[in-house]
C-alpha positions in Angstrom: 3.5 21.7 88.5 1.0 18.9 87.7 -2.1 20.6 89.1 -1.4 24.2 88.2 -3.5 25.0 85.1 -1.7 28.3 84.5 1.3 26.3 83.1 -0.8 25.2 80.1 1.2 22.1 79.7 -0.1 19.6 77.2 -1.2 16.1 78.0 2.0 14.3 77.0 4.2 16.7 79.0 2.0 16.2 82.1 2.2 12.4 81.7 6.0 12.5 81.3 6.3 14.7 84.4 4.1 12.3 86.3 6.2 9.3 85.1 9.5 10.9 86.0 8.6 12.7 89.3 5.9 10.4 90.9 6.1 7.1 89.0 9.8 6.7 89.4 9.6 7.2 93.2 6.7 4.7 93.5 8.6 2.2 91.3 11.8 2.6 93.4 9.9 2.2 96.7 7.8 -0.8 95.5 9.8 -3.4 97.5 9.2 -1.4 100.7 5.4 -1.1 100.3 4.8 -4.2 102.4 6.2 -2.5 105.4 4.2 0.7 104.9 1.3 1.4 107.2 -2.2 1.5 105.7 -2.3 5.3 106.3 1.0 5.9 104.4 -0.3 3.7 101.5 -3.4 5.9 101.4 -1.3 9.0 101.3 0.8 7.6 98.4 -2.4 6.6 96.6 -3.8 10.1 97.0 -0.6 11.6 95.5 -0.7 9.2 92.6 -4.5 9.8 92.0 -4.0 13.5 91.9 -1.1 13.3 89.5 -3.0 10.9 87.1 -6.1 13.1 87.3 -4.1 16.2 86.5 -2.3 14.6 83.6 -5.3 12.9 82.0 -8.5 14.8 83.0 -6.9 18.2 82.6 -6.8 17.6 78.8 -10.4 16.4 78.7 -11.7 19.4 80.7 -9.7 21.8 78.5 -11.1 20.2 75.4 -14.7 20.1 76.8 -14.6 23.8 77.8 -13.4 24.7 74.3 -16.0 22.6 72.7 -18.7 24.1 74.9 -17.5 27.6 74.0 -17.6 26.8 70.3 -21.1 25.3 70.7 -22.4 28.5 72.5 -20.8 30.7 69.9 -22.6 28.8 67.1 -25.9 28.9 69.0 -25.6 32.7 69.4 -24.7 33.1 65.7 -27.8 31.1 64.7 -30.2 33.3 66.7 
């Protein structure tokens, strides 16, 4: 859900999904993290990084692509 761009979810929805699906599990498992192996912690970190990137950067990339399209349209109009 978080990384599929076809869903066209807005930034707030993606952040709320992250908090409820990923963040809640990490918060709940926090007391156990001392007993996790380094490899498992890296796996958890990778999941968290992907979720955060999807919820924050997705909006920036979408905005940037739209701004770039408008810029190109304006340049073509001025030619």
